[in-house]
C-alpha positions as CSV (number, residue, x, y, z in Angstrom):
1,M,-26.4,-42.0,13.6
2,D,-24.8,-41.7,16.9
3,K,-22.0,-39.6,15.4
4,I,-24.4,-37.3,13.7
5,K,-26.4,-36.9,16.9
6,A,-23.2,-36.2,18.8
7,L,-22.2,-33.6,16.3
8,G,-25.7,-31.9,16.6
9,T,-25.2,-31.9,20.4
10,D,-21.8,-30.3,20.1
11,I,-23.1,-27.6,17.7
12,A,-26.0,-26.8,20.0
13,R,-23.5,-26.5,22.9
14,A,-21.2,-24.2,20.9
15,I,-24.2,-21.9,19.9
16,R,-25.2,-21.7,23.6
17,Q,-21.6,-20.9,24.7
18,Y,-20.7,-18.5,22.0
19,Y,-24.0,-17.2,20.6
20,G,-22.7,-13.6,20.3
21,A,-19.6,-14.5,18.3
22,L,-21.6,-16.8,16.0
23,L,-24.4,-14.2,15.6
24,V,-22.0,-11.5,14.3
25,A,-20.3,-14.1,12.1
26,L,-23.7,-14.9,10.6
27,V,-24.4,-11.1,10.1
28,A,-21.0,-10.6,8.4
29,T,-21.6,-13.6,6.1
30,A,-25.0,-12.4,5.1
31,A,-23.8,-8.9,4.6
32,F,-21.0,-10.0,2.2
33,I,-23.3,-12.3,0.3
34,D,-26.0,-9.7,-0.2
35,R,-23.5,-7.0,-0.9
36,S,-22.0,-9.0,-3.7
37,Q,-25.4,-9.0,-5.4
38,S,-26.5,-5.4,-4.7
39,A,-23.2,-3.6,-4.5
40,S,-24.5,-1.9,-1.3
41,E,-21.7,0.0,0.5
42,P,-23.5,0.0,3.9
43,L,-23.6,-3.8,3.7
44,L,-19.9,-3.8,3.0
45,K,-19.3,-1.8,6.2
46,L,-21.6,-4.1,8.1
47,G,-19.6,-7.1,6.9
48,F,-16.3,-5.7,8.1
49,V,-17.7,-4.6,11.4
50,G,-19.2,-8.1,11.8
51,M,-15.9,-9.7,11.2
52,L,-14.3,-7.3,13.7
53,G,-16.8,-8.4,16.3
54,I,-16.1,-12.1,16.1
55,S,-12.9,-11.9,18.2
56,L,-14.5,-9.2,20.5
57,L,-17.6,-11.3,21.3
58,F,-15.5,-14.4,21.7
59,A,-13.3,-12.6,24.3
60,L,-16.4,-11.3,26.2
61,H,-17.9,-14.9,26.3
62,L,-14.6,-16.2,27.9
63,I,-14.5,-13.3,30.4
64,Q,-18.1,-14.0,31.4
65,Q,-17.3,-17.7,31.8
66,R,-14.1,-16.9,33.8
67,Y,-15.7,-14.5,36.3
68,R,-19.2,-16.1,36.2
69,I,-20.9,-12.9,35.3
70,K,-24.7,-13.4,35.4
71,W,-25.9,-10.7,33.0
72,P,-25.2,-11.2,29.3
73,L,-21.8,-9.5,28.8
74,P,-22.0,-9.8,25.0
75,I,-24.5,-7.0,25.0
76,V,-21.6,-4.7,25.6
77,G,-19.9,-6.1,22.5
78,F,-23.0,-5.4,20.4
79,L,-23.1,-1.8,21.6
80,V,-19.4,-1.4,20.8
81,L,-19.9,-2.8,17.3
82,A,-22.9,-0.5,16.8
83,A,-20.7,2.5,17.7
84,Y,-18.1,1.3,15.1
85,Y,-20.8,1.0,12.4
86,V,-22.0,4.6,13.2
87,L,-18.6,6.3,13.5
88,L,-16.8,4.6,10.7
89,P,-17.0,6.5,7.4
90,D,-19.1,5.0,4.6
91,F,-17.3,2.5,2.4
92,D,-18.1,4.4,-0.8
93,G,-14.7,4.4,-2.4
94,S,-14.1,8.1,-1.6
95,Q,-14.2,7.5,2.2
96,F,-12.8,4.0,2.6
97,G,-9.0,4.4,2.8
98,P,-6.0,4.2,5.1
99,V,-7.8,5.7,8.2
100,T,-10.6,3.1,8.1
101,A,-8.1,0.3,7.4
102,I,-5.9,1.3,10.4
103,I,-8.9,1.6,12.7
104,L,-10.1,-1.9,11.7
105,G,-6.6,-3.4,11.8
106,V,-5.6,-2.1,15.1
107,S,-9.0,-2.8,16.7
108,S,-8.8,-6.4,15.5
109,I,-5.4,-6.9,17.1
110,C,-6.7,-5.3,20.3
111,F,-9.7,-7.6,20.4
112,H,-7.6,-10.7,19.8
113,L,-5.3,-9.6,22.6
114,L,-8.4,-9.1,24.8
115,A,-9.3,-12.7,24.1
116,A,-5.8,-13.7,25.2
117,T,-5.7,-11.7,28.4
118,G,-9.3,-11.0,29.3
119,P,-9.8,-14.0,31.7
120,F,-6.6,-12.9,33.6
121,L,-7.4,-9.3,34.3
122,K,-6.9,-9.6,38.0
123,R,-3.4,-8.7,39.3
124,G,-1.2,-11.7,39.9
125,D,-3.7,-14.0,38.2
126,T,-1.4,-16.0,36.0
127,D,-2.3,-19.6,36.8
128,G,-3.0,-21.4,33.5
129,F,-2.2,-18.4,31.4
130,W,0.3,-20.2,29.1
131,S,-1.9,-23.3,28.8
132,Y,-5.0,-21.1,28.0
133,N,-3.2,-19.2,25.2
134,K,-1.6,-22.4,23.9
135,S,-5.1,-23.9,23.5
136,L,-6.3,-20.7,21.7
137,F,-3.4,-20.9,19.3
138,I,-3.7,-24.6,18.6
139,N,-7.5,-24.2,18.1
140,L,-6.7,-21.4,15.6
141,V,-4.3,-23.6,13.6
142,Q,-6.7,-26.5,13.6
143,T,-9.6,-24.2,12.5
144,A,-7.5,-23.0,9.6
145,V,-6.7,-26.6,8.5
146,F,-10.3,-27.8,8.9
147,T,-11.7,-24.8,7.1
148,V,-9.4,-25.4,4.1
149,V,-10.4,-29.1,4.1
150,L,-14.1,-28.3,4.4
151,W,-13.9,-25.8,1.5
152,G,-12.0,-28.3,-0.6
153,G,-14.4,-31.1,0.1
154,L,-17.5,-29.0,-0.6
155,A,-16.0,-27.5,-3.8
156,L,-15.1,-31.0,-5.1
157,A,-18.7,-32.2,-4.3
158,V,-20.2,-29.3,-6.2
159,V,-17.8,-29.9,-9.2
160,A,-18.8,-33.5,-9.2
161,V,-22.5,-32.7,-9.2
162,E,-22.0,-30.2,-12.1
163,N,-20.1,-32.7,-14.2
164,L,-22.2,-35.8,-13.4
165,F,-25.7,-34.2,-13.7
166,G,-24.9,-31.5,-16.3
167,L,-25.7,-28.6,-14.0
168,D,-24.1,-25.1,-13.7
169,V,-24.4,-23.6,-10.3
170,G,-22.9,-20.3,-11.5
171,S,-20.4,-17.9,-10.0
172,V,-23.0,-16.5,-7.5
173,F,-23.2,-19.9,-5.7
174,W,-19.4,-20.2,-5.5
175,E,-19.2,-16.7,-3.9
176,R,-21.9,-17.5,-1.4
177,L,-20.3,-20.8,-0.5
178,A,-16.9,-19.1,0.0
179,W,-18.3,-16.4,2.3
180,T,-20.3,-19.0,4.3
181,V,-17.3,-21.4,4.8
182,L,-14.6,-18.8,5.4
183,I,-16.6,-16.7,7.9
184,L,-19.5,-18.6,9.5
185,G,-18.0,-22.0,9.0
186,S,-14.6,-21.1,10.5
187,S,-16.2,-19.4,13.5
188,L,-18.4,-22.4,14.2
189,I,-15.4,-24.8,13.9
190,Y,-13.4,-22.6,16.3
191,A,-16.3,-22.6,18.8
192,L,-16.5,-26.5,18.5
193,F,-12.8,-26.8,19.3
194,S,-13.2,-24.4,22.3
195,K,-15.8,-26.8,23.8
196,D,-16.9,-25.6,27.3
197,G,-14.6,-22.5,27.0
198,W,-12.6,-21.3,29.9
199,A,-12.7,-24.5,32.0
200,V,-11.3,-26.6,29.2
201,L,-8.9,-24.1,27.6
202,K,-6.9,-23.5,30.8
203,Q,-6.2,-27.1,31.5
204,S,-2.5,-28.0,31.6
205,A,-1.1,-30.5,29.2
206,P,2.4,-31.9,28.5
207,Y,4.6,-29.5,26.5
208,P,4.2,-30.4,22.8
209,P,7.6,-31.7,21.4
210,V,6.7,-30.2,18.0
211,L,6.5,-26.8,19.6
212,R,9.9,-27.0,21.1
213,F,11.3,-28.3,17.8
214,F,9.7,-25.3,16.0
215,V,11.2,-22.8,18.4
216,Q,14.6,-24.4,18.8
217,Y,15.3,-25.3,15.2
218,I,13.2,-22.7,13.2
219,L,12.7,-19.5,15.2
220,V,16.0,-19.4,17.1
221,P,18.1,-19.9,13.9
222,L,16.1,-17.2,12.2
223,L,16.8,-14.9,15.1
224,V,20.5,-15.6,14.8
225,I,20.4,-14.7,11.1
226,Y,18.6,-11.5,11.8
227,L,21.0,-10.7,14.6
228,V,24.1,-11.2,12.4
229,I,22.6,-9.0,9.7
230,L,21.6,-6.2,12.0
231,Y,24.8,-6.1,14.0
232,S,26.8,-6.2,10.8
233,Y,24.8,-3.3,9.5
234,G,25.4,-1.5,12.8
235,I,29.1,-1.9,12.4
236,K,28.9,-0.6,8.9
237,I,27.1,2.5,10.1
238,V,29.8,3.2,12.7
239,V,32.7,2.6,10.3
240,E,31.2,4.7,7.5
241,W,29.6,7.2,10.0
242,D,26.4,7.2,8.1
243,L,22.8,7.4,9.2
244,P,20.7,4.2,9.1
245,K,18.2,3.6,6.4
246,G,14.5,3.6,7.3
247,W,14.0,0.0,6.1
248,V,16.2,-1.3,8.9
249,S,13.3,-0.4,11.3
250,Y,11.2,-3.2,9.9
251,L,14.0,-5.8,10.3
252,V,14.6,-4.7,13.9
253,L,10.8,-5.1,14.6
254,A,10.8,-8.5,12.9
255,Y,13.7,-9.6,15.1
256,S,12.0,-8.2,18.2
257,F,8.7,-10.0,17.6
258,L,10.2,-13.3,16.6
259,G,12.2,-13.1,19.8
260,V,9.2,-12.3,21.9
261,L,7.2,-15.1,20.3
262,S,10.0,-17.5,21.0
263,L,10.0,-16.5,24.7
264,L,6.2,-16.9,25.0
265,L,6.3,-20.3,23.4
266,L,9.3,-21.5,25.6
267,D,7.9,-20.1,28.9
268,P,6.9,-23.5,30.5
269,L,10.5,-24.8,30.0
270,Y,12.0,-21.8,31.9
271,E,12.1,-23.6,35.2
272,V,13.1,-27.0,33.9
273,T,16.7,-27.5,35.1
274,E,17.9,-29.5,32.1
275,K,16.8,-26.6,29.7
276,V,19.4,-24.1,30.9
277,W,19.6,-22.8,27.3
278,V,16.0,-21.4,27.7
279,R,17.0,-19.1,30.5
280,F,20.2,-18.1,28.7
281,F,18.2,-17.3,25.6
282,S,15.6,-15.3,27.6
283,R,18.2,-13.0,29.2
284,S,20.5,-12.8,26.2
285,F,17.7,-11.9,23.8
286,Y,16.8,-8.7,25.7
287,L,20.4,-7.8,26.1
288,T,21.0,-8.1,22.3
289,L,17.8,-6.2,21.7
290,L,18.9,-3.0,23.5
291,P,21.6,-1.9,20.9
292,L,19.2,-2.7,18.1
293,L,16.5,-0.5,19.7
294,A,19.0,2.3,19.7
295,L,19.5,1.7,16.0
296,L,15.7,1.7,15.6
297,F,15.2,5.0,17.4
298,V,17.9,6.7,15.3
299,A,16.4,5.3,12.0
300,I,12.8,6.4,12.8
301,G,14.0,9.6,14.3
302,V,15.8,10.6,11.1
303,R,12.6,9.8,9.0
304,V,10.4,11.7,11.3
305,A,12.7,14.7,11.4
306,A,12.9,14.8,7.6
307,Y,9.4,13.9,6.6
308,G,7.2,14.2,9.7
309,F,4.9,11.7,11.3
310,T,2.7,9.3,9.3
311,E,0.7,6.4,10.7
312,N,3.5,4.0,9.9
313,R,6.1,6.1,11.6
314,Y,3.9,6.7,14.6
315,Y,3.4,2.9,15.1
316,V,7.1,2.2,14.5
317,L,8.1,4.7,17.2
318,L,5.3,3.5,19.5
319,L,6.5,-0.1,19.2
320,A,10.1,1.0,19.7
321,L,9.0,2.6,23.0
322,W,7.0,-0.4,24.0
323,L,9.8,-2.8,23.3
324,S,12.2,-0.7,25.2
325,G,9.9,-0.8,28.2
326,I,9.4,-4.5,28.0
327,A,13.1,-5.2,27.6
328,V,14.1,-3.0,30.6
329,Y,11.2,-4.5,32.7
330,Q,12.1,-8.1,32.0
331,L,15.9,-7.6,32.6
332,F,15.2,-6.0,36.0
333,R,12.6,-8.6,36.9
334,G,15.0,-11.4,36.1
335,R,12.0,-13.7,35.3
336,N,10.1,-13.8,32.0
337,E,6.7,-12.3,32.9
338,I,4.8,-13.4,29.8
339,K,1.4,-11.9,30.9
340,T,3.0,-8.4,30.8
341,I,3.7,-8.6,27.1
342,P,0.1,-9.0,25.7
343,V,-1.5,-6.9,28.4
344,S,0.8,-4.0,27.8
345,L,0.5,-4.3,24.0
346,L,-3.3,-4.2,24.3
347,V,-3.1,-1.0,26.4
348,V,-0.7,0.6,23.9
349,G,-2.9,-0.4,20.9
350,A,-6.0,1.0,22.6
351,L,-4.4,4.3,23.6
352,S,-3.0,4.8,20.0
353,L,-6.6,5.0,18.8
354,L,-8.3,6.7,21.8
355,T,-5.9,9.2,23.4
356,P,-7.1,12.7,22.7
357,F,-4.6,14.8,20.7
358,G,-2.0,11.9,21.0
359,N,-3.7,9.3,18.9
360,V,-2.2,8.1,15.7
361,F,-4.4,10.3,13.5
362,S,-4.1,13.5,15.4
363,V,-0.3,13.3,15.5
364,S,0.0,12.3,11.9
365,F,-2.5,14.8,10.5
366,N,-1.0,17.7,12.4
367,S,2.5,16.8,11.5
368,Q,1.7,16.5,7.7
369,S,-0.4,19.7,7.8
370,S,2.5,21.6,9.3
371,R,4.9,20.1,6.8
372,F,2.6,21.1,3.9
373,H,2.7,24.7,5.1
374,R,6.5,24.6,5.8
375,L,7.4,23.2,2.3
376,L,5.3,25.9,0.6
377,A,6.7,28.6,2.8
378,T,10.3,27.4,2.2
379,Q,9.7,27.7,-1.6
380,E,8.1,31.2,-1.1
381,A,5.0,29.8,-2.8
382,L,2.6,31.4,-0.3
383,T,1.0,34.8,-0.8
384,S,-1.3,35.9,2.0
385,G,-1.6,32.3,3.1
386,K,-2.6,31.1,-0.3
387,I,-0.6,29.0,-2.8
388,D,0.9,31.1,-5.6
389,F,1.0,28.6,-8.5
390,D,3.0,31.0,-10.6
391,R,6.0,31.1,-8.3
392,P,9.0,29.0,-9.3
393,V,9.3,25.8,-7.3
394,K,12.2,23.3,-7.2
395,R,11.5,19.9,-8.5
396,S,12.5,18.0,-5.3
397,A,10.4,20.3,-3.2
398,L,7.4,20.0,-5.5
399,N,7.6,16.2,-5.3
400,E,7.3,16.5,-1.5
401,I,4.5,19.0,-1.7
402,A,2.5,16.8,-4.1
403,N,3.2,13.8,-1.9
404,V,1.8,15.6,1.2
405,F,-1.2,16.8,-0.8
406,Q,-1.9,13.1,-1.7
407,Y,-1.5,12.1,1.9
408,L,-4.0,14.7,3.2
409,N,-6.4,14.0,0.3
410,T,-6.5,10.2,1.0
411,R,-7.2,11.0,4.7
412,N,-10.0,13.4,3.9
413,Q,-8.2,16.4,5.4
414,H,-9.6,18.6,2.7
415,H,-10.1,21.6,4.9
416,V,-6.3,21.8,5.3
417,I,-5.8,21.9,1.5
418,R,-8.7,24.2,0.7
419,A,-7.5,26.8,3.2
420,K,-4.4,27.3,1.0
421,I,-6.1,27.4,-2.4
422,P,-6.8,30.7,-4.1
423,D,-10.3,31.3,-5.4
424,D,-9.4,31.0,-9.1
425,R,-8.0,27.4,-8.5
426,K,-10.7,26.0,-6.2
427,V,-12.8,24.4,-8.9
428,K,-9.8,22.5,-10.3
429,V,-8.5,21.5,-6.9
430,D,-11.9,20.3,-5.8
431,S,-12.0,18.0,-8.8
432,L,-8.6,16.6,-7.7
433,L,-9.9,16.1,-4.2
434,A,-12.6,13.8,-5.6
435,D,-10.0,11.5,-6.9
436,K,-8.3,9.9,-3.9
437,W,-5.5,8.0,-5.8
438,G,-4.7,9.9,-8.9
439,S,-4.4,13.5,-7.8
440,E,-0.7,13.7,-6.8
441,S,0.7,14.3,-10.3
442,E,-2.2,16.5,-11.4
443,F,-1.7,18.8,-8.4
444,A,2.0,19.1,-9.3
445,R,1.1,20.1,-12.8
446,L,-0.8,23.2,-11.4
447,F,2.6,24.8,-10.7
448,A,3.6,26.8,-13.8
449,H,7.3,27.1,-13.2
450,V,9.3,24.1,-12.0
451,I,13.0,24.5,-11.5
452,E,15.0,21.3,-12.0
453,D,17.4,20.6,-9.2
454,D,21.0,20.9,-10.5
455,D,23.5,19.4,-8.1
456,G,26.1,18.6,-10.8
457,S,25.2,14.9,-10.9
458,K,24.2,12.9,-14.0
459,R,20.6,13.4,-14.8
460,F,18.0,12.8,-17.5
461,T,15.7,15.6,-18.2
462,F,12.5,15.5,-20.3
463,T,10.7,18.6,-21.5
464,R,7.3,18.5,-23.1
465,L,6.0,20.9,-25.6
466,G,2.2,20.5,-25.8
467,D,-0.5,22.4,-27.7
468,G,-2.2,23.9,-24.7
469,R,-4.7,21.1,-24.2
470,S,-4.6,18.2,-21.8
471,G,-2.2,15.4,-22.8
472,Y,-3.2,13.1,-25.6
473,E,-7.0,13.8,-25.3
474,Q,-7.0,16.1,-28.4
475,V,-9.6,16.6,-31.1
476,Y,-8.6,17.4,-34.6
477,D,-10.6,18.9,-37.4
478,I,-10.2,16.4,-40.2
479,R,-12.4,18.0,-42.7
480,G,-10.5,18.1,-46.0
481,Y,-8.2,15.2,-45.0
482,D,-8.3,11.7,-46.3
483,Y,-6.4,9.8,-43.6
484,I,-5.5,10.3,-39.9
485,I,-3.0,8.4,-37.8
486,P,-4.1,9.5,-34.3
487,M,-1.0,8.6,-32.3
488,V,2.5,7.7,-33.4
489,H,5.6,7.5,-31.1
490,M,8.9,8.3,-32.7
491,G,12.5,8.5,-31.4
492,T,15.3,6.4,-30.2
493,G,14.0,3.1,-28.9
494,Y,10.9,3.1,-31.0
495,A,10.7,0.7,-34.0
496,K,9.6,2.0,-37.4
497,R,5.8,2.1,-38.0
498,Q,4.1,1.2,-41.3
499,Y,0.6,2.1,-42.4
500,A,-1.5,1.2,-45.5
501,L,-3.2,4.2,-47.2
502,G,-6.5,2.5,-47.9
503,A,-7.6,2.1,-51.6
504,D,-4.4,3.7,-52.8
505,S,-2.5,0.6,-51.8
506,L,0.4,2.9,-50.7
507,R,2.5,2.3,-47.6
508,L,3.5,5.0,-45.2
509,E,6.6,4.4,-43.0
510,V,7.5,6.4,-40.0
511,G,11.1,6.0,-38.8
512,S,13.5,3.6,-40.3
513,D,15.9,0.8,-39.5
514,Y,19.4,1.8,-38.4
515,P,22.7,0.0,-37.6
516,N,23.9,0.0,-34.0
517,H,27.2,1.8,-34.6
518,L,25.5,5.2,-35.4
519,S,25.7,8.1,-33.0
520,R,22.7,9.2,-31.0
521,R,22.3,12.2,-33.2
522,Q,22.3,10.1,-36.3
523,I,19.8,7.6,-34.9
524,D,17.6,10.5,-33.8
525,S,17.7,12.0,-37.3
526,I,16.7,8.7,-38.9
527,S,13.7,8.5,-36.6
528,N,12.5,11.8,-38.0
529,T,12.1,10.2,-41.5
530,V,8.6,9.7,-43.1
531,S,8.6,7.6,-46.3
532,L,5.9,6.7,-48.9
533,Y,6.2,3.5,-50.8
534,S,4.3,2.5,-54.0
535,P,2.4,-0.8,-54.1
536,D,5.3,-2.5,-55.7
537,G,7.6,-1.3,-52.9
538,D,10.1,0.4,-55.2
539,T,9.1,4.0,-55.6
540,V,10.0,6.0,-52.5
541,F,9.3,9.5,-51.5
542,R,11.0,10.7,-48.3
543,H,11.0,13.6,-46.0
544,N,13.1,14.2,-42.9
545,F,11.8,16.8,-40.4
546,T,15.0,17.0,-38.3
547,A,15.4,20.7,-39.4
548,F,12.0,21.4,-37.9
549,V,12.9,19.7,-34.6
550,D,16.2,21.7,-34.5
551,S,14.4,24.9,-35.0
552,V,12.1,24.2,-32.1
553,Y,15.1,23.4,-29.9
554,A,16.9,26.6,-31.0
555,Q,13.8,28.7,-30.1
556,Y,13.4,27.2,-26.6
557,A,16.9,26.2,-25.7
558,D,17.3,28.8,-23.0
559,Q,14.1,27.5,-21.3
560,L,14.6,23.7,-21.7
561,F,15.8,21.8,-18.6
562,T,14.8,24.7,-16.2
563,T,11.1,23.8,-16.2
564,E,9.1,20.6,-16.7
565,A,7.0,21.7,-19.7
566,I,6.6,24.6,-22.1
567,E,3.0,24.8,-23.5
568,V,2.8,26.1,-27.0
569,S,0.0,26.2,-29.6
570,G,0.1,24.7,-33.1
571,L,3.3,22.8,-32.8
572,A,3.3,21.2,-36.3
573,T,5.3,20.6,-39.4
574,R,3.9,20.4,-43.0
575,F,5.5,18.8,-46.1
576,S,4.6,16.9,-49.3
577,L,5.2,13.3,-50.3
578,D,4.4,12.9,-54.0
579,K,0.7,13.7,-54.4
580,Y,0.0,13.9,-50.7
581,D,0.2,16.8,-48.2
582,V,1.3,15.6,-44.8
583,E,0.9,17.4,-41.5
584,I,2.5,16.2,-38.2
585,H,0.9,17.7,-35.1
586,F,3.0,17.1,-32.1
587,N,1.2,16.2,-28.9
588,E,4.6,15.9,-27.2
589,L,8.1,16.8,-28.3
590,G,10.7,15.9,-25.6
591,F,14.4,16.8,-25.6
592,N,16.6,14.5,-23.6
593,R,19.9,15.9,-22.3
594,G,23.1,13.9,-22.3
595,E,23.9,12.2,-19.0
596,N,27.2,13.9,-18.6
597,D,26.0,17.4,-19.4
598,S,24.4,19.2,-16.5
599,S,24.4,22.6,-18.2
600,A,21.1,24.4,-18.9
601,K,21.9,24.8,-22.6
602,A,23.4,21.5,-23.8
603,P,25.0,21.2,-27.2
604,L,22.7,19.9,-30.0
605,D,24.8,16.8,-30.6
606,S,24.2,15.6,-27.1
607,I,20.4,15.9,-27.4
608,T,18.0,13.1,-28.4
609,T,14.3,13.6,-28.9
610,T,11.1,11.6,-28.2
611,K,8.0,12.5,-30.1
612,A,4.3,11.7,-29.9
613,A,2.3,13.0,-32.8
614,A,-0.9,12.7,-34.9
615,I,-0.4,12.5,-38.7
616,L,-3.0,14.0,-41.1
617,I,-2.8,13.2,-44.8
618,R,-4.6,14.7,-47.7
619,A,-4.4,13.7,-51.4
620,R,-4.0,16.6,-53.8
């Protein structure tokens, strides 16, 4: 009983100390639970904003304790969260996207940094800074462990009740239990570990040996591995005189943040005389970082110059500038000023969202909008400021144009797109704008003439001959027919297909087996075979429609491989098999050019075909 009473006392104290953080955790939990039952998008937004507010309110509680502010500082946090709820777009699928995710993600990082630095806002106030943040970090790890154990224990208890008493709690109960434990439960556990807050969290304690082991034998070896890889890659760039790949940016950032984390964790050992390696590591890390930052600037500069700013490139460049400033500052100071690192990162993160005209969204949107116009203008696809979809456009350029269209669409920059759309295409484009994630390829198909890039290299080209309607969604008039096979794929790589013709007990076979030693042309010809077998499997009637395919190729040979698709009507072949009339209506007939032949008109022997067709059969 005493243990239970003590637990009740601790919970009551945690609620008094951190009522704001626990209140928003409760709101977030309730919002997610209710939303799972009602599919309410406002509740989804409320849940995310509530989760965002947990770290913000916790930081404000600690600041109030540190500076003994009399009036309830968490009220400011509630007002900030209300502003987030009002200003964030509705989470209705069409609005929730990268912008909202970036706002929530960066804000969450800033609020956690505020909790780490808020009680030390005064200049020169660093006493207990490392111990305070060590306590926050250890409490976070302990909370994660306790939350997992609590969830596992409760889940096992529920399973036991279900099996022993023959009950079924249902999926709704499990979902509610998960939200309660993961959000409200973890917040309460963290509050319990934080006890009386500031006064306890800043207390010094002996340096944990496990922490030194982690840094010395885990983080530092990882840094050495990254360093060897990055410097080897830098030497490769110099030797081959080639520009760095964009992916190297992430490895440099990983090296930088692992190094900074190591320095933060090792700070108490800096002045210990027997730990000379700590001071050596502190200074050598920043020295080794400077050449890598130069590599990072070149890599991100090349990407920005070629493709403009996006949110990712904006933050990579911003972090490169921040790391450069930290490295230079620490080298000149000669002493590892750990408070500077989280405080400066907090300021940089906040400015990236709040700076007028210089925030991540303004820079990225303006850059991609300008790129959209520049790509269209370069292809001479603009007439009086509107896109001329009948102008020939190179494949590589069209891919970039469609990619930018998708970017602007997912960021709700519809006004930029609509300003360039002619009146006769606005209805179609508006329908594409309603689909955030599947509009890129559809937009590219609006361009009537696509010129395949021909740089003399090996390539594979596919040309589609359709019937004027959209893809495979075709309707056939089957009056007068006895059977229809709605979709059959034929060509190299497709196995033969067999179909039973109902009460007639006949077997229709499309394609045929072939030995591996045949040429591509021979295999392709065999795939054009349609056979009819009697019930006993002996009598065979065959037709090969290779001549029809060759006639189509001959008719369009001059146009194939210079455009993506040629739309034609009624692309079909008709023939008889015994007492049956067969019609093959092609949804798609593709001609694949030989790898070594980059000419516009390749010889027929180097061509293979892929076919998608519907087969209609009528008994005479």
